[in-house]
C-alpha positions in Angstrom: 3.4 1.2 -27.9 1.6 4.4 -27.3 1.3 6.4 -30.5 3.5 9.2 -29.2 6.2 6.7 -27.9 8.2 5.1 -30.7 10.9 3.6 -28.4 12.5 4.0 -25.0 14.7 6.6 -26.7 11.7 8.9 -26.5 11.8 8.8 -22.7 13.6 11.8 -21.0 14.3 13.2 -17.6 15.4 16.8 -16.9 15.9 18.2 -13.5 18.0 20.0 -10.9 18.9 18.8 -7.5 21.0 19.6 -4.4 24.3 18.5 -6.2 24.5 21.6 -8.3 22.1 24.1 -6.8 21.5 25.6 -3.4 18.1 25.5 -1.7 17.5 29.2 -2.5 18.0 28.4 -6.2 16.0 25.2 -6.2 13.2 27.0 -4.6 12.6 29.1 -7.7 11.9 25.9 -9.6 9.7 24.1 -7.0 6.4 23.0 -8.3 3.3 22.9 -6.2 -0.1 21.2 -6.9 -1.6 24.2 -8.7 1.4 24.7 -10.9 1.5 21.0 -11.6 -2.1 21.1 -12.9 -1.2 24.0 -15.2 1.8 22.1 -16.5 -0.3 19.1 -17.4 -2.7 21.4 -19.3 0.2 22.9 -21.2 1.7 19.5 -22.0 -1.6 18.4 -23.5 -1.7 21.4 -25.7 1.9 20.6 -26.8 0.8 17.0 -27.7 2.6 15.4 -24.8 0.7 12.5 -23.2 3.1 10.8 -20.7 4.9 12.6 -17.9 5.0 13.2 -14.2 6.7 15.8 -12.0 8.8 15.1 -8.9 9.3 18.2 -6.8 10.8 17.8 -3.3 13.0 19.7 -0.9 16.1 18.6 -2.8 15.1 18.1 -6.4 12.7 19.2 -9.2 12.5 16.7 -12.0 10.1 16.1 -14.9 10.0 12.6 -16.5 8.3 12.3 -19.8 8.0 10.9 -23.3 8.9 13.8 -25.6 10.6 14.6 -28.9 13.4 16.5 -27.0 14.3 17.6 -23.5 13.7 21.2 -24.2 10.0 20.6 -24.3 10.1 19.3 -20.7 12.4 22.2 -19.5 10.0 24.7 -21.0 7.1 23.1 -19.0 8.9 23.4 -15.7 10.1 27.0 -16.3 6.7 28.2 -17.6 5.2 27.8 -14.2 8.1 28.5 -11.9 9.8 31.7 -10.8 13.1 30.7 -12.3 14.1 31.3 -16.0 14.9 28.7 -18.7 18.5 29.9 -19.2 19.5 29.4 -15.6 17.7 26.0 -15.4 19.4 24.8 -18.5 22.8 25.6 -17.0 22.2 23.6 -13.8 20.0 20.9 -15.2 21.0 17.3 -15.9 19.4 15.6 -18.9 19.1 11.9 -19.2 17.6 9.8 -22.0 16.4 6.2 -22.6 18.1 3.6 -20.4 20.1 6.2 -18.5 16.9 8.0 -17.6 15.3 4.8 -16.4 18.3 3.9 -14.3 18.2 7.4 -12.7 14.6 7.0 -11.6 15.4 3.6 -10.0 18.3 5.2 -8.2 16.1 8.0 -6.9 13.4 5.6 -5.8 15.9 3.6 -3.7 17.2 6.7 -1.9 20.7 6.4 -3.6 20.3 9.9 -5.0 18.8 11.5 -1.9 20.6 14.4 -0.1 20.7 12.1 2.9 21.7 8.7 1.6 18.9 6.1 1.9 16.2 8.7 2.8 13.1 6.5 2.2 10.6 9.4 2.3 11.3 9.8 -1.5 9.3 6.7 -2.3 6.1 8.3 -0.9 6.9 11.4 -2.9 7.2 9.4 -6.1 3.8 7.7 -5.4 2.2 11.1 -4.9 3.7 12.4 -8.1 2.5 9.4 -10.0 -1.0 9.7 -8.5 -1.3 13.4 -9.5 -0.2 12.5 -13.1 -2.5 9.6 -13.3 -5.5 11.7 -12.2 -4.7 14.0 -15.2 -4.4 11.0 -17.6 -0.7 11.3 -18.1 0.3 7.8 -16.9 0.1 5.4 -19.9 1.2 1.7 -20.0 4.9 2.5 -20.4 5.0 4.9 -17.5 2.8 2.6 -15.4 5.1 -0.3 -15.8 8.2 1.8 -15.1 6.8 3.3 -11.9 5.6 -0.1 -10.7 9.1 -1.6 -11.4 10.7 1.3 -9.5 8.4 0.8 -6.5 9.2 -3.0 -6.5 12.9 -2.3 -6.7 12.8 0.2 -3.9 10.9 -2.1 -1.6 13.4 -4.9 -2.4 16.3 -2.6 -1.5 14.6 -1.7 1.8 13.8 -5.4 2.6 17.2 -6.9 1.6 19.6 -4.2 2.6 20.1 -1.7 5.5 20.4 1.3 3.1 17.4 2.9 5.0 18.4 1.4 8.3 18.7 3.5 11.4 16.9 6.8 11.7 18.3 9.5 9.3 16.1 11.8 7.2 15.8 15.5 6.8 13.2 15.6 9.6 15.3 13.5 11.9 18.4 15.6 11.1 16.4 18.6 12.3 15.9 16.9 15.6 19.5 15.9 15.9 20.5 19.5 15.2 18.3 20.7 18.1 19.7 18.2 20.5 23.3 19.2 19.6 22.7 23.0 19.8 20.0 23.6 22.4 20.3 22.9 26.1 17.4 22.4 28.5 15.0 21.5 25.7 12.2 20.7 28.0 12.0 24.4 28.9 11.8 25.6 25.3 8.7 26.4 23.5 8.6 24.7 20.0 6.5 25.8 17.1 6.0 23.5 14.1 4.5 25.4 11.1 3.1 23.0 8.5 1.7 19.5 9.1 1.9 17.9 5.7 4.0 14.8 5.1 7.3 16.3 6.1 5.8 18.2 9.0 4.0 15.1 10.3 7.3 13.1 10.2 9.1 16.0 11.9 6.4 16.2 14.6 6.8 12.5 15.5 10.6 12.8 15.6 10.3 15.8 17.9 8.1 13.8 20.4 10.0 10.6 20.1 13.6 11.9 20.4 13.3 15.2 22.4 11.1 13.9 25.1 9.0 17.0 25.2 5.4 17.9 24.4 5.9 21.6 24.7 5.1 21.8 21.0 2.4 23.9 19.2 1.2 23.0 15.7 0.0 25.5 13.2 -1.3 24.6 9.7 -3.2 26.4 7.0 -5.9 23.8 7.3 -6.7 23.8 11.0 -8.4 20.3 10.9 -5.1 18.7 10.0 -3.2 20.4 12.8 -6.0 19.5 15.2 -6.0 15.8 14.2 -2.2 15.5 14.6 -2.2 17.5 17.8 -4.8 15.1 19.3 -2.9 12.0 18.1 0.4 13.2 19.6 -1.1 14.9 22.7 0.1 18.4 21.6 -1.5 21.8 21.3 -2.5 23.6 18.1 -3.4 27.1 17.0 -5.2 28.4 14.0 -3.1 30.0 11.3 -4.5 33.4 12.3 -2.4 33.1 15.5 0.8 32.4 13.6 2.4 35.8 14.3 2.1 35.6 18.1 3.2 32.0 18.1 6.3 32.9 16.1 7.0 35.7 18.6 6.8 33.5 21.7 8.5 30.4 20.4 12.2 29.5 21.1 12.5 27.0 18.4 10.6 27.2 15.1 10.5 24.5 12.5 9.0 25.4 9.1 7.5 22.8 6.8 4.8 24.9 5.1 5.9 24.6 1.4 4.3 27.9 0.5 5.4 29.9 -2.6 5.7 33.0 -0.3 7.5 33.3 3.1 5.4 32.4 6.1 7.9 33.5 8.7 8.5 37.3 8.5 11.2 39.5 9.9 8.7 41.9 11.5 7.3 39.1 13.7 10.8 38.3 15.0 12.4 41.7 15.5 13.0 42.6 19.1 12.0 39.2 20.4 14.2 36.7 22.2 16.8 34.3 20.7 15.4 31.8 18.3 16.5 28.8 16.4 14.7 28.5 13.1 14.9 25.4 10.9 13.4 25.7 7.5 12.6 22.3 5.9 10.7 24.0 3.0 11.7 24.5 -0.6 11.3 27.2 -1.7 12.5 28.8 1.6 9.6 29.9 3.7 11.6 32.2 6.0 11.9 35.7 4.7 15.5 36.6 3.8 15.6 39.6 6.1 14.5 37.3 9.0 17.3 34.9 8.4 20.0 37.5 9.2 18.4 39.0 12.3 20.9 39.1 15.3 18.5 37.1 17.5 17.9 34.4 14.9 20.0 31.2 14.2 18.9 30.0 10.8 19.3 26.5 9.3 18.0 25.2 6.0 17.8 21.7 4.4 21.2 21.9 2.7 22.9 22.6 6.1 21.0 19.7 7.7 22.1 17.3 5.0 25.7 17.6 6.0 25.3 15.6 9.2 27.6 12.6 9.5 27.1 9.8 11.9 27.5 6.0 12.3 24.1 5.4 10.6 25.2 7.1 7.5 28.5 5.2 7.4 26.6 2.0 7.8 24.3 3.0 4.9 27.3 3.7 2.7 28.4 0.2 3.1 25.0 -1.1 1.9 25.3 0.8 -1.4 26.8 -2.1 -3.5 24.0 -4.4 -2.4 21.4 -1.9 -3.3 23.0 -1.2 -6.7 23.0 -5.0 -7.5 19.3 -5.2 -6.7 18.5 -2.2 -8.8 20.5 -3.6 -11.7 18.3 -6.8 -11.7 15.1 -4.8 -11.7 16.3 -2.4 -14.4 17.3 -5.5 -16.6 13.8 -6.9 -16.2 12.2 -3.6 -17.2 14.5 -3.2 -20.2 13.6 -6.7 -21.3 9.9 -5.8 -21.1 10.6 -2.7 -23.2 12.5 -4.7 -25.7 9.5 -7.1 -26.1 7.0 -4.3 -26.5 8.5 -3.4 -29.9 7.5 -6.9 -31.1 3.8 -6.5 -30.0 2.7 -5.4 -33.5 4.1 -8.5 -35.2 2.7 -10.8 -32.5 -0.8 -9.3 -33.1 -0.3 -9.6 -36.9 0.6 -13.3 -36.6 -2.4 -13.9 -34.3 -4.8 -12.3 -36.7 -3.3 -14.3 -39.6 -3.8 -17.6 -37.6 -7.4 -16.6 -36.8 -8.0 -15.9 -40.5 -6.6 -19.3 -41.4 -8.8 -21.0 -38.9 -11.8 -19.2 -40.2 -11.0 -20.1 -43.8 -13.2 -23.1 -44.8 -10.2 -24.5 -46.8 -8.5 -25.4 -43.5 -10.2 -28.1 -41.4 -8.0 -27.5 -38.3 -10.7 -28.6 -36.0 -10.4 -32.1 -37.3 -6.6 -32.3 -36.7 -5.4 -34.7 -34.0 -3.8 -31.9 -32.0 -7.1 -30.1 -31.7 -9.1 -33.0 -30.1 -8.0 -31.9 -26.6 -8.1 -28.1 -27.0 -10.0 -25.3 -28.6 -8.5 -23.6 -31.7 -8.2 -20.3 -29.8 -6.2 -21.9 -27.1 -3.9 -23.5 -29.7 -3.5 -20.0 -31.3 -2.6 -18.4 -28.0 0.0 -21.2 -27.3 1.6 -20.6 -30.7 1.8 -16.9 -30.0 3.3 -17.5 -26.6 5.9 -19.8 -28.1 6.7 -17.2 -30.8 7.1 -14.5 -28.2 9.5 -16.7 -26.3 11.6 -17.5 -29.4 11.8 -13.8 -30.3 12.9 -12.9 -26.8 15.6 -15.6 -26.9 16.9 -14.9 -30.4 15.8 -11.3 -30.9 14.7 -12.1 -34.5 11.0 -11.6 -35.1 10.6 -12.1 -38.8 12.2 -15.5 -39.2 9.7 -17.1 -36.9 6.6 -15.9 -38.7 6.3 -18.9 -41.1 7.5 -21.2 -38.3 4.5 -20.1 -36.2 2.0 -20.7 -39.0 3.5 -24.2 -39.6 3.4 -25.0 -36.0 -0.3 -24.0 -35.9 -1.2 -26.2 -39.0 0.9 -29.2 -37.9 
C-alpha cells in the first residue's frame, strides 16, 4: 500500500448535501477549479497524498486518505466562504467500508437530489481528472474510482434507475411548461454554457419547441459553438445586462462565486421567471424578491414528482444489489492488498533459493517444460489464491517454498 495508507480505515469522506442544507448554505462551501487547486497545494503541505473533491449543485464532498476527518474539513473550509463550525454541524463523516459504499451510491445516482440523475457520473470523472492532474490519485483511489464507474454503468445498463428524462436541467424545462403559457412568444436567456448549461439548452430546444433562445457565456467561443450547433443566437458577456432586461425567462447556470444576475438590471422591467441552477446562487438576493420576479432554485426544482420518478423508485432494489456486488469485489481487492508485502517477500526468497548454487532446481523434472521464473510466478499465484480463500498468510509460507522445490 501507499506509504500514507495503512488500511482502508484511513479512507474518509466528509461532506454536506441537499439533505441537511439549503442551496444558499451549500453555496458557501462550493469549490471551483481555482479553489480546488489551492486545496491540493495545502493538502500536499499537510502530507496528504490521496484525495479528490466533488462539488456539484447539491453536494460538496472531499474523499481522501487521512489520519482523521478534521484534516479534510479544514481543507474545504480554508478555501470556501463558510466556516468550519457550521460545516461540522451539517457534515456527514464516513470511514472505511462505509465511505466506499457512499461513493458507489453517489456514482449510481441513488444519493442524487433527483433520484437516478446520471449527470453525477460525469461530475465524478471531472473531479477524478482534476485530482489526477495534481498527482493525488494513487493506486487505491484509482481502483476505487474505476470500480465506481463500472458499477454505475452496470446500474444504468441493467436497471431503469436513470430511465425517462428527469434531471435538474429537465426539471427546469418542466417547470417552465407548467407555469408559462404561450412559450413560443417568450424570449429565453440562458446564462452559462458549461455542462449543466449545455444540457439545459438541449432540453429547452427538445421539449419547449422554441428557438427564441439567446446564449451568454463568459467564454464567447463556447456560447457561439453551442448556438451554431442548436441554431440559436448568442451574445457576448458584455451584453448580459441588456439581455437580462429584455428576457421573459432567464435560466442561470454560470457557477460564479459572485452573483451574475443583479437587481439593478431587473428593476422596472416586465415580469420575469428566473431559474437558478447554480450553487452558489448566482442571482443576487435583492433580485430574488423583486415584485416582477418569480424565482426558483435547484432545491425547489428537485421536488418534482411524476411517473418517471415513481418508476425509478421501483428500480432501487436492483441497483442496490448490483452495487453490493461491485463493493464486495472492491473490498476483496483491498483485503488482498494487505498481503502484497508477504507475497513479495516469498517471491524474493524463492528467487534467492534459485540463485543459490546449492539448489539445482533447473535439473528438476518439473522445470523441463518451464522457466524457473515462470514456476516462481505460478507458486506466488497459488499462494495468493490460498491466502484469499483461507485468509491466513503465514501458514502458507513454508508450503510455497516446498511447492517450489518439489
